N, C-alpha and C positions, 0 to 999 in steps of 0.2 A: 320663512322661519325654517330652520333646520329640523328635520325629522329623523335623521339617521337611517338605519336599515329596518326600522320597525314595520314599515309598509310591506316588507317582504313576507311578514307573517300574517298578512291579511287573508281573508277567505278567497279573494280573487287570485292572489299569487299562489296560495296553496292549491287552488284548483288547477292553475297552470302546471304546477309541479306534478300533480297527480296525472294529468294528461300526458306530460312528458315521460313519466315513469311507465305508464301503460304503453305508450308508443315504443319506448326502449325495450320493454319486455317482449312486445310483439316482434321487434327487430331481431332480438335474440332467438326467438322461436323460428322465425323465417330463416335466419342464418343456419340454425341446426337442421332445418328441413332441407336446405340446399346441400349441406354436408352429407345428409342421408341420401339424397339423390346422387351425389358424387360416388358414394360407396356402392350404390346399386349399379351405376355405370361401370365402375372398376370391376365389380363382381362379374358383370356381363362380359367384359373384355377378357377376364381370366378364364371364363368358360369357353370362349372362342379359342383362345390360345391353347388351352388344354385339350380340347376335343376335336378341333377342325381337322388336324392332320393325324389324328390317332388311327391305329389299326382298326379296321372294321370288325365288329363283333356280331354274333348271331342275334336275331331279333328276340329269341327266347331269353337270352341273357340280359339284353337292354330293357325289354318290356315283358316281364314275366306275367303280367296281367293285362288284359285287353284295355281296361279303362284306367290304368295307372301310368304315371310318368314322373320321373325324378328330374326336376328342373336343372340340376347340375349336369345332366347328360344331354342338354341341348347341343346340337351340332355334332353329336357323336355319330360316326358312320356305322351303319348296320348293313349286313348283306342278307338278301332274301332271294328265293328262287320260286318261280311260279309263272303265271300267265296274266297279261294285262286284260282287264275287262273293258275293252275299247268301247263297246256299246254303252257302257255306264259312265263314260267320260263327262266331266263337269268343268265349267269355266267359273272362275272367281272374279267378280267385278272389282273395279277400283284398285288396280295394282299398277301404279306408275313405275316406270323405270327410266332413269336418266331424263326425267321431265316429260316423258311421253306416256299417254294413257294406254292401258292395256289390261290383260287378263292373265291370271295364273291358270295353268292347265293341270287339273287333277284327274288322275286315272286310277281307279281302284285296281289293286293287284291281288289276285287270288293265290293264296299260298297252298302248299300241299295238304295242310290239315283242314282246309275248307274255310279258314278265316281270311279276312280282307285287310290288307295294309294299304293305306292311301299314299300314293306317290305324286308329289308335285313335280311334273316334268319340266317346268320352266315357264317362261313368259312369252306371250304373243301380243302384238299391238292391236289396238282397236282398228276396225276396218275403215276404209275411206268413205263409205257411203252408209254405213249402218253401225249400230251399237253392238257390234260383235266382230270377231276377227274375220278377215277375208279368208284365211285358211288356218288350219291347225295341223301340224305335222303328226302323223300317226306313229304310235309306238311300235317296237318290234313285235312280230307275230310269233306264236308258238311259245315254247318254254324260254324264259329269260331269267338271267341272274342280274339283280339290281343292287347297286350300292347307293345308299341314300343317307343323308344326315337328318337326325331327328329334330323336330320342332313340335312344340305343344299345340294342342287344339286351340282354336280361337273362340271367344264367346260370341253368342248371338247378339247383334246390335239392334236395339229396339227401334222400330220405325224404318228399318232398311229391309227392302225386299229385292227379289231378283226374278226374272222370267224363267220359264221352264228350261232346264239344262244349265242353269247358272246358280251361283251362290253369292250372297253378300259378303260372307266371311268363310274362312276355312274352319267351319264347325263340324267336327267329325261325327257328332251325334246326328246331325242332319244327313250327312253322307250315309251313315248306317241305315237310316230310315229309307233312303232312296235305293240302296243296293239290296236291302233286305237280306243281309247275311251277317254273321258274326264279324264285327269290324273292330280294329284297334281304334279306340276313341280317345286314348290318352295322348297319342302323338302320331304324327305322320312323317313321311320322309321327303326331304328335298333332294331331288335326283343329283347324283354325282357321276355314276357310270352305269352303262347297260351293256350286257353281253348276251346275244350278239348286238351289234350296232343297228340302229334303225335304218330303213331304206331312205328316209328323208332326214334332212338336217333337223335336229331336235330343237324345241323351243329354247329361247335364250336362257342360259344357266344363271342361277343365283350366285352372286359373287361373295367372297369372304367379307364379312362386315369390317369396316375400318375401326381401329382402336381409338375411340374418341370419348374422353371423359366429359366433354361439354364444358360450359362456362360456370358450372356450379360453384367451384372454389372461389372464383372472383366475385360471384354474386353473394356468397356467404360473407366475405370480407366487406362488401358494399353495405349489406344490411347492418353489420356492426358499426361501420362508419356513420351510417344514418342515425343510429341510436346515440352515438357519442355527440354528433352534431346537434341533436335535439337539446342536449344539456348545455352545450356551448351557446346555442341560440337563446335559451332561457336565461343563462347567466348574463349574456349581452343585454337582453331586454331589461333585466333587473338593474344592471349597471346604468343603463340609460335613464331609467326612472329615478334612480338614486340621484343622478346628476341634476335632473330637472327639479326634484323636490328639495335639494340641498344647495341650490346655486348661490344662496346668500351666505353659506357657511364659509368662513375665512380659509379653511384648509382646502375646501373644494374650489374656491375661487382661485387659489394659488395653483392648484393642479390644472385648472382650466387655462390659466395664463401660460403655463409651461407647454400645454398641448398646442396652443395657438402659436407659441414661439417655434416649436419644432416643425409645425406645419409650414410656417413662413420660411424656415430654412430649407425645407424640401422643395418648396415651390420656386421656380426660376423667376427672377425679376424681369421687368419689361426690357431692360437693357440687355440681359442675357438672351432673351428671345430674339431681339433685333440683331444681335451679333451672330446668333446661330443662323438666322435667315440670310445675312450678308455673306456668311462663309460658304453657303451652298453654291 
């Protein structure tokens, strides 16, 4: 007996519709989140392009307060003069480079006013037989002029520890406690140049970040497509049940016959298949 489309208003199908709507709304929010991630990536690229090759400025201009840092000044070069506190050198664990495990080399840099600016001199690989570098190149002795690019302090990671002389992250608050001097805790410097040059080849330098927005835009479109596909799938399911419930309806029987006729036209006959095999 024909029931028409009344079944689509049943509690079961309205429940399906509610689930699809919830799923589609979630897809929209996930798409917006991916677009926000893309905006963050593009903003980071703009910061690199604006600051990496900028003229160095004094540290007082870039960091007027020891504990403050403007994120828009990341990678901005600053010039400082003073002496390396080589005895206070620290190694930061878990710093891979080109797929190799290694350490970042942090050396506190004592400025003329008595404050300390932390310099990341570069990267050294993990040793062959121990969880530490085989050797760490020493910085220049005496008075040195350093140009370094600013980066923000890193947070402390819960559950991660490090042996004496090492850090789990570049957390400048921890460095200040270790050196026991007034220290810039808002940002540190990634070494660009030293004058005079060190006697030993310096640790591997940090390279300029590649401008990469990531796949966020394509992911955003994919989430929207998933939301649309959910409605298409629901419509297909409703249509299938309609056909099952109304198979004795004359109009539906006529439509079913037309579908079978079209399918038969699209399907090759046995003779066509045999001819195709003989032609090979």
